[in-house]
N, C-alpha and C positions, 0 to 999 in steps of 0.2 A: 400350288405352292408349296405344301407340306411335303409331296415326292421331292421337289425339287430342294428342300428346306434338308431330307434327312438323308438322298444320294449327294447333297453339296454338288448337283453337277450346276449349279449357278457361274461358279468358277470355270472360266474359258479354258484356262491348263486341261479337263476332259478332252476336250473337242481339238486342241491342238494334238494331244497325244495319240490320239488315236487317228489323226490326220498325217500324224510323222508316220506311224506304223505302217496305215497306207501309200503314203510315199516310197517307205521300203521295201513295201510290195512290188512297187512297180519300176522301180530304181534297179532289181535286186534282180529282174526275168527279160531284161532288157540283152544280153548275149543272146541268153541260152531260150530265148523266147521269140520277144519281138522282132529278134535280126534276122530271126530262120522261119518268120511264119509259114511260109511257100513249102519248106519241107516238113511241119509239124503235123502232124494227125487230127483228123476231126475230134477224137476222143479229149484230146491235149486241149484245143482251144475250146473245148465245151467245160472242160475243168479250170480253164482260169479264167472264164468268164465269170464262174461260179463263185470262184475263190475271190476274185473282187469285187463281185457284188455284195458275199458278207463283209469285207470287208469295207466297201463304200457304205453296204448298208450299218453300218456299224457306228458310223460318222452319222449319218442321217441321222439316227435315233437319237446319238446323245445330242446333237443339235435340236431336236426336235421336245427334249425335256426340257434343255437350256431355256429354249421361249415356248412353254408350256403348250406345246401342241400334243395333249395327251392323246387325244383322240386319234390323232394318225399316226403316233406310237405304237397304241394297242392296233389298227389298221394292219399296219406294218408287218408289225413282231405276229400276225394271226398266218401270215404268208410263208416266216420263216420254217418253218420243217418241212415245207415243198423244197426250200433250196439247200436244207441242210441235207435232205437227204439225197436230192440229186446231185449235191455236190460231192458228196458221201460216196454213191454209187460211181460217180467219175473220176474220184479217186481210185477205188480197188480195179478199177477198169484201165486205167492207165499203166497203175502198180504189173497185173499181171497178164497187160496184153503187149508190153514190151521186153518180155523175158527170153533172155537169148533160147534158142533149139536148144541147146545141152541142159538145159532147165526144165524144159517138158516135163510135163506131172510132177513132176521135182517142185512141192510147196512150201518146203523148210527151204529150200535153198533160195526160191523167190524171196521169201519171206525174211531170210537172215540179208540180203542185197539189200532188200527194200527196209528194214527194221525201223528208220526214223521216219520215213513215213506214214507206215502202219500205228507206228506206238504214236504218230503224231493224233492219226485220226480217230485212234482208239482213245486216247488224252481230249480230245476233242470232243467226241461224245458223251466222256460221263459228264462233262462240265455243262454241257448243252444242256442237258438234259434236267440236270438240277439245275439250271438256269431256270427253265418251264416250271422245275418242281416249284420253284420257289416265286415265281413271277407275282406273286397278291406278296411277297416281303421286299419293297420296291431295295433295299439297303442288298441285300443276298443278291435278288435278281439281278440287279447292273456289276455285282463283283463278279460273279461266277460268268456272266457275258461278256467281259471285259477279260477273260481268261481264257475267253474260247479265242480273241483276238492275240493272244500271248502264246499260246503256243502255238498257231494256225502259222504264226508268223513266222515259228524258229527256221524251216525250210529258204525260204526267203533273206533271210539273215546271214544264213552258212554261203546262201550265193555272192552276199556282199561281200563278205570275209574273202571271199576266194578270189576277188577283183584285187586284193592287196599284196602286190608283190613281196614274196615271201618265201623260207625254204621249206613252204608246205607242210606247217604245224596242224594240232588238229584240229581243226576250226569247229568240228560238231561241238567240242566239249566247250570251246570257246564261247557257241552261240546258245550255249547251256548256262553258261556261267553269265554270261550277260544278261539271260531270260530271268536266269534264278536272283542279279542284284535288281534288277527293275521289278521283281517279284516282292524282294527285299524293300524295297523303296514304297513301293506302293500300303504295304505293311504297316512299315515305319511311320507315313502317313496317319493312315487308322487309328494309329494307339496313340499319336500325340493328340487326332482330335476326336478317339472316343468312338470310332464306329465299328462294327461289327469287322471281324479280320479273319473267320475262319475259313471263305472261298480262297483267298490268297493263302493262306498254307495250306488249302488241298493242293491248290494250283504248283506251290512249291513240291509237294510232295510226289507229284504227275511227274516233275519236270529229274527229280532226284531220281525218279524212278525209268525215266528215260534214257538217263545218263547213265545209268548202269546196264539196263538194258542193249544198250549199243558195244560199251565197254566187255560184256560178259553174257553174251548171246548165245554162244553155243554150250557154256559154262552152267547157265540155267536152263538149256533144252537137256542137257546132260543130267542134270537133278528133277527136269520133271519128268523124264524118262524113268529113272531108276524106283523114282516114287509109282511111278505107274505100275511099274513089275512088280514092286511089292506088294498094289492094293488087291488089282486085278486079279493075283491068286487067292488071296484073301476073300473074294467076293465069291469067286467060284467053286470054294468050298464051304 
């Protein structure tokens, strides 16, 4: 009872939000995955299965809290690290296993091409680890876990936007702005209700960093390379 009151999951809107995000994840990959299952690699099948398992699990966890099934919530939570590790590993296998022959041995070019998925994996990992660290603080734990779903749905949202007839606008930027707007709405809701807001602010910061990384990847690389070139001689001296 106390946990439900603290994180305000008695409101069905949380379950609806997560179910809606899961629905976006299903619809988005119809053209690029479900309609081409025969020609899809095994690693992609495994990664897709684990991703939908995580999104579906988030819906189930919210329902379990709302129905006060705290024991089952904890039991499923104990298995989440295995699912996350497998999902992240399969994600990297998909990224580096689908590189073009001309990119062989050129990790930087692979990362540049797949920078959005890589940044999504890194941001997801940060938010998930923080969610685990604050698992004994229901308000904070819930918001970090919800944030993992927000950053994870980015690729699906971009595929949804690609289905809209257009003159090829910057769908990546639009998706980040939409996710940022959703995060700001959650922050505003917490401010109105007097709840903890820090997790969502961090989510907003990560989304902003991902947007900057998307647009200025090579500039950031050149800057870091120049910094390293200055630091290394100092360390050797």
